[in-house]
C-alpha positions in Angstrom: 5.0 30.2 18.5 7.7 27.6 18.9 11.0 28.1 16.9 11.8 25.9 14.0 14.0 22.9 14.8 15.7 21.1 11.9 15.1 17.3 12.0 17.0 16.3 8.9 18.4 17.5 5.6 17.6 15.6 2.4 16.9 16.2 -1.3 13.7 16.5 -3.2 12.4 17.6 -6.6 11.0 21.0 -7.7 7.3 20.7 -8.4 7.6 23.0 -11.4 10.7 21.8 -13.3 11.4 18.5 -11.4 15.1 19.2 -11.0 16.7 17.8 -7.9 16.9 20.4 -5.1 18.0 20.5 -1.4 15.3 20.2 1.2 15.0 20.0 5.0 12.5 18.6 7.5 11.9 20.8 10.5 9.4 20.8 13.4 7.4 23.7 14.8 4.4 23.5 17.2 4.1 19.7 17.2 4.1 19.6 13.4 6.8 18.6 10.9 7.2 20.3 7.5 9.3 19.9 4.5 10.9 23.1 3.1 12.7 23.1 -0.2 14.1 25.8 -2.6 14.5 25.8 -6.3 16.8 28.6 -7.7 14.4 29.1 -10.6 11.0 28.6 -8.9 11.5 29.6 -5.3 10.4 28.1 -1.9 7.9 25.3 -1.3 6.7 24.1 2.0 4.3 21.3 3.0 3.2 19.5 6.2 4.4 15.9 6.5 3.7 15.0 10.2 1.1 16.3 12.7 0.0 14.9 16.0 1.0 13.8 19.5 3.7 11.4 18.3 7.0 13.4 17.8 8.6 12.6 14.4 12.0 12.2 16.1 10.6 9.4 18.3 9.0 7.5 15.4 12.2 7.2 13.2 14.3 4.1 13.7 17.9 3.6 12.6 18.5 0.8 10.1 21.3 -1.1 8.6 20.6 -0.6 4.9 20.2 -3.4 2.4 21.8 -2.4 -0.9 20.9 -4.1 -4.2 23.2 -7.0 -5.0 22.3 -7.1 -8.7 21.5 -3.6 -9.8 19.7 -3.3 -13.2 20.7 0.3 -14.0 23.9 2.3 -13.8 24.2 5.6 -12.0 24.3 8.4 -14.6 22.0 11.3 -13.6 21.7 10.4 -10.0 18.7 9.6 -7.8 15.8 9.6 -8.7 16.6 9.6 -12.4 18.3 6.2 -12.8 15.7 3.9 -11.2 15.7 0.3 -12.2 16.9 -0.5 -9.4 20.3 1.2 -9.2 23.2 0.8 -6.8 22.0 3.7 -4.5 18.8 1.9 -3.6 18.7 0.6 0.0 16.0 -2.0 0.2 14.9 -5.2 -1.6 11.5 -5.8 -3.2 8.8 -6.9 -0.9 5.9 -6.4 -3.3 6.3 -6.0 -7.1 3.4 -4.4 -9.0 2.7 -5.5 -12.5 0.2 -3.3 -14.4 -1.9 -5.5 -16.6 -4.0 -2.7 -18.1 -4.3 1.1 -18.3 -8.0 0.9 -18.8 -10.6 1.3 -16.0 -14.4 1.1 -15.6 -14.4 4.1 -13.3 -13.2 7.7 -13.6 -12.2 8.6 -10.1 -11.4 12.1 -8.7 -8.1 10.7 -7.5 -6.1 8.2 -9.6 -2.3 7.7 -9.5 -2.4 6.0 -12.9 -4.8 8.5 -14.5 -6.8 5.5 -15.9 -9.9 5.7 -18.0 -12.0 3.4 -20.2 -10.2 3.7 -23.5 -6.7 4.3 -22.3 -4.2 2.4 -24.4 -3.8 -1.3 -25.3 -3.3 -4.0 -22.8 0.1 -5.6 -22.5 0.3 -9.1 -24.1 0.7 -12.3 -22.0 4.2 -12.6 -23.4 5.0 -9.1 -22.1 3.5 -9.9 -18.7 5.5 -13.2 -18.5 8.6 -11.2 -19.2 7.8 -8.8 -16.4 7.3 -11.8 -14.0 10.6 -13.2 -15.1 12.3 -9.8 -14.6 11.1 -9.7 -11.0 12.3 -13.3 -10.3 15.7 -12.5 -11.7 16.2 -9.4 -9.6 14.2 -10.0 -6.5 13.3 -13.7 -6.3 10.0 -14.9 -4.9 8.6 -11.7 -3.6 4.9 -10.9 -3.3 3.1 -9.9 -6.5 0.3 -7.4 -6.9 -1.6 -7.2 -10.3 -2.7 -3.6 -10.8 -3.7 -1.1 -13.4 -6.0 0.5 -14.4 -8.6 -2.0 -13.3 -7.2 -5.5 -13.7 -10.6 -7.3 -13.7 -11.5 -5.6 -17.0 -9.3 -8.4 -18.6 -11.1 -11.7 -19.2 -7.8 -13.4 -19.2 -6.8 -12.3 -15.7 -7.0 -15.9 -14.5 -4.4 -16.9 -17.1 -2.2 -14.0 -15.9 -2.4 -15.3 -12.4 -1.5 -18.8 -13.6 1.6 -17.4 -15.4 2.8 -16.1 -12.0 2.1 -19.2 -10.0 3.7 -21.4 -12.7 6.8 -19.3 -12.4 6.9 -19.9 -8.6 5.2 -16.8 -7.1 3.2 -18.1 -4.1 1.3 -14.9 -3.2 -0.5 -13.0 -5.9 -2.9 -10.2 -5.1 -5.2 -8.2 -7.3 -5.7 -4.5 -6.8 -9.3 -3.8 -7.7 -12.3 -1.6 -7.3 -14.4 -4.8 -6.9 -17.1 -4.0 -9.4 -16.7 -7.1 -11.5 -16.1 -9.2 -8.4 -19.5 -8.1 -7.1 -21.3 -8.6 -10.4 -19.7 -11.8 -11.7 -19.5 -14.7 -9.3 -18.2 -17.1 -11.9 -15.3 -14.8 -12.6 -14.4 -14.8 -8.9 -14.5 -18.6 -8.9 -12.1 -18.6 -11.9 -9.7 -16.3 -10.1 -9.6 -18.6 -7.1 -9.0 -21.7 -9.3 -6.1 -19.9 -11.0 -4.3 -19.4 -7.7 -5.3 -15.9 -6.5 -4.4 -15.3 -2.9 -6.0 -12.0 -2.0 -7.7 -8.9 -3.3 -6.7 -5.4 -2.4 -10.1 -3.9 -2.4 -10.7 -0.1 -2.9 -13.0 0.6 0.0 -13.3 4.3 0.8 -16.1 4.1 3.4 -19.5 2.8 4.5 -21.6 5.6 3.0 -22.6 6.1 -0.7 -22.0 9.9 -0.4 -18.3 9.1 0.0 -18.2 7.1 -3.2 -20.1 9.8 -5.1 -17.4 12.3 -4.2 -14.3 10.1 -4.8 -15.5 7.6 -7.4 -18.4 9.3 -9.2 -20.9 6.5 -8.4 -22.7 4.9 -5.5 -20.7 1.8 -5.0 -21.3 0.5 -1.5 -23.7 -2.3 -2.4 -21.4 -3.6 -5.1 -18.5 -3.5 -2.6 -20.5 -5.6 -0.2 -21.3 -8.1 -3.0 -17.6 -8.3 -3.9 -16.8 -9.1 -0.2 -19.5 -11.8 -0.1 -18.3 -13.5 -3.4 -14.7 -13.5 -2.3 -15.7 -14.9 1.1 -17.7 -17.7 -0.7 -14.7 -18.8 -2.7 -12.0 -18.4 -0.1 -10.2 -15.3 -1.4 -8.8 -13.0 1.3 -9.7 -9.4 1.3 -7.8 -6.3 2.5 -9.9 -3.1 2.6 -8.0 -0.1 1.2 -9.5 3.3 1.9 -8.1 6.4 0.4 -8.4 9.0 3.2 -9.4 12.5 2.0 -10.0 15.3 4.6 -13.5 16.6 4.5 -14.7 13.4 2.7 -14.2 10.3 4.7 -11.7 10.9 7.6 -14.6 10.8 10.0 -15.6 7.3 8.7 -12.4 5.5 9.8 -14.0 3.8 12.8 -17.0 2.6 10.8 -14.6 1.2 8.1 -12.8 -0.9 10.8 -16.2 -2.0 12.2 -17.2 -3.2 8.7 -14.0 -5.1 8.3 -14.5 -6.8 11.7 -18.1 -7.8 10.8 -16.6 -9.7 7.8 -13.7 -11.5 9.3 -12.0 -13.9 8.7 -12.5 -13.2 5.0 -11.5 -9.6 5.6 -8.0 -9.9 7.0 -7.4 -6.2 7.7 -7.6 -2.5 6.7 -4.8 -0.7 4.9 -5.4 3.0 5.0 -3.9 5.3 2.4 -3.8 9.0 3.2 -4.4 10.9 0.0 -1.4 11.7 -2.2 -1.4 14.3 -4.9 0.0 12.6 -8.0 -1.6 11.4 -11.2 -5.2 12.7 -11.6 -6.1 14.9 -8.6 -8.5 17.9 -8.2 -5.7 20.4 -7.8 -2.6 21.7 -6.0 -3.0 20.7 -2.3 -2.9 22.9 0.8 -1.9 21.6 4.2 -5.6 21.2 5.0 -6.0 18.8 2.1 -3.7 16.3 3.8 -4.0 13.8 6.7 -0.7 12.5 8.1 0.2 9.2 9.6 0.0 10.2 13.3 -3.4 11.9 12.6 -4.6 8.6 11.2 -3.4 6.7 14.3 -5.1 9.1 16.6 -8.3 9.1 14.7 -8.4 5.3 14.9 -8.2 5.4 18.7 -10.8 8.2 18.9 -13.3 6.6 16.4 -13.0 3.1 17.9 -13.8 4.5 21.4 -10.3 3.6 22.6 -10.7 -0.1 21.6 -7.6 0.3 19.4 -4.8 2.3 21.0 -2.3 4.5 19.2 0.3 2.7 21.2 -0.5 -0.6 19.4 1.0 0.7 16.2 4.7 0.6 15.3 7.0 1.9 12.5 7.8 -0.5 9.6 10.8 -2.8 9.7 11.0 -2.8 5.9 10.4 0.6 4.3 11.4 4.0 5.7 9.8 4.7 9.1 8.0 7.8 7.7 6.2 5.8 5.1 3.9 3.7 7.2 2.6 2.1 10.4 1.1 -1.2 11.2 -0.6 -3.1 14.1 -1.3 -6.8 14.5 -4.2 -8.2 16.5 -6.0 -11.3 17.6 -9.8 -11.3 17.7 -11.4 -12.8 20.8 -14.8 -14.5 20.9 -16.5 -11.1 21.1 -14.5 -9.8 18.1 -12.5 -7.5 20.4 -9.0 -6.8 19.2 -6.0 -7.8 21.4 -2.8 -6.3 20.3 0.1 -8.7 19.4 2.4 -6.1 17.8 6.0 -6.7 18.8 7.6 -3.5 20.0 11.2 -2.6 19.0 13.7 -1.0 21.2 14.1 2.6 20.2 17.8 2.3 20.5 18.2 -0.9 18.4 19.7 -0.8 14.9 17.4 -2.8 12.7 18.5 -4.6 9.6 16.6 -3.5 6.6 17.1 -6.9 4.8 15.7 -8.8 7.7 12.8 -6.4 7.8 12.1 -7.1 4.1 12.0 -10.8 4.7 9.6 -10.4 7.7 7.4 -8.1 5.7 7.0 -10.5 2.8 6.3 -13.4 5.1 3.8 -11.3 7.1 1.8 -10.2 4.1 1.7 -13.6 2.4 0.7 -15.3 5.7 -1.7 -12.8 7.2 -3.3 -11.5 4.0 -4.3 -15.0 2.9 -7.5 -16.8 3.6 -7.7 -19.1 6.6 -7.4 -22.8 5.8 -10.9 -23.7 7.0 -12.3 -22.9 3.5 -10.4 -25.9 2.2 -11.7 -28.3 5.0 -14.6 -27.7 7.3 -14.0 -26.8 11.0 -15.0 -30.3 12.1 -12.4 -31.8 9.7 -9.8 -29.3 10.9 -10.5 -30.4 14.5 -10.3 -34.1 13.6 -7.1 -34.1 11.5 -4.9 -31.5 13.2 -2.6 -32.1 16.1 -3.0 -29.9 19.2 -0.2 -27.6 18.1 -1.6 -27.3 14.5 -5.0 -26.5 16.0 -3.5 -23.7 18.0 -1.8 -22.3 14.9 -4.9 -22.6 12.9 -6.9 -20.7 15.5 -4.3 -17.9 15.6 -4.3 -17.6 11.8 -8.1 -17.6 11.6 -8.4 -14.8 14.1 -5.5 -12.6 13.0 -6.3 -9.1 11.9 -4.2 -6.1 10.8 -4.5 -2.4 10.7 -1.9 -0.4 8.7 -1.4 2.6 6.6 0.9 3.7 3.8 1.6 7.4 3.1 2.8 7.6 -0.6 4.9 10.6 -1.6 4.0 13.2 -4.2 6.0 16.0 -5.8 5.3 18.4 -2.9 6.6 16.2 -0.1 9.0 13.8 -1.9 12.0 12.9 0.3 14.7 11.1 -1.6 16.0 9.5 1.7 12.6 7.8 2.0 12.5 6.9 -1.7 15.8 5.0 -1.5 14.3 2.8 1.2 11.2 1.9 -0.8 10.3 -1.8 -1.0 7.2 -1.5 -3.3 8.3 -1.5 -6.8 6.4 -1.2 -10.1 7.7 -3.4 -12.9 8.0 -1.2 -16.0 7.2 -2.6 -19.4 10.9 -3.0 -20.1 11.4 -5.0 -16.9 12.9 -2.4 -14.6 11.8 -2.2 -11.0 11.0 1.4 -10.0 9.9 2.6 -6.6 6.1 3.2 -6.5 6.1 6.8 -5.6 8.6 8.0 -8.2 7.0 5.8 -10.9 3.7 7.6 -10.4 5.0 11.1 -9.4 3.7 14.0 -11.5 4.7 17.7 -11.6 2.2 20.5 -10.7 0.6 20.1 -14.1 0.2 16.4 -13.9 3.1 15.3 -16.1 4.8 12.1 -15.2 8.5 11.5 -14.7 8.5 7.8 -15.4 5.0 6.6 -16.3 4.2 6.8 -20.0 
């Protein structure tokens, strides 16, 4: 057995008492682990990286982007003063506004622990205040309306209009798609209100997967949601939660489904399962799938059509948080990689990465323009250069993944680099992982 090699030292939280404790990341036998120690509750260890890509070669140095207008003062220290505070090192790319705590499903995994009768919905005035808080601190970033299940609200079109009237140009709804598949007129209303994209829970191409994860057979309603969004020109990102033993062998078929429904489906954004909120229990290492494993499974399950080498670390958030690959579809719907590679020795600027990430999402996760004017009209009205750009946009496709942190693998170095921020009811911007983090008994640190 290979000896342990320390990669980095950091801080984390104790899963029992949530006190800040020292932690280290080390490698052994092509795997990377986090090890941490609480004086009261002892040692904890969990896997964070496994595969052929060495963790040391994936990490990139960055010139940090500190918050110019912090909303909270440093009193207790990270991660207990989020808002954002002066220690945070990245601007907001996507701000999440939760418009309800209620949901029309009761999933085995749910970061918000949502259910049908959970709480009262925030008022339109409260939501407008949250929009304004984002604009004040972060400017025109991308907005995701989340929950709970946002489409439970009949006034969701009005909520979208609130955002567009305030100047937000990319608004996405995070949804399980049930109402979108059942109510075509509602989809039409959302488009008219200015909705850019849906972030569609899509765990696989088999009903057995949905029975295990969501408690219902949902594949046909997901298909209907895709067709209705396609009809009204709303872009779709498929978002599978990957759970070992449930759907990690379905990755290739999910990608094939997405390619069958381009250009309406703009990409697939995988989420390796994280253990916070409502989960079945305390995870073992076998209950996790790490980012390099996802990349390798994509290559294997697509028969080598998509190579591991076509993925790169993020320019915005911490390198250990995600990966992404950009592609163009040819006439046979084969993917040609267009991912720009970075020099491993270059020192990236986090602020520039945030700007590029916002632009990339708003551009490539939006519907192609041919829904506004037919292909013949496009050809007649566009210049040669515009026609080339139109063709590129129409045939752009992305594959990415985001590994959210939970109490077992929380790395405060990663947390300080977070660019996905939840807008709390009082207007603070709180990094997604810490907003949703729960201790070993499911108690939240921030979410109430």
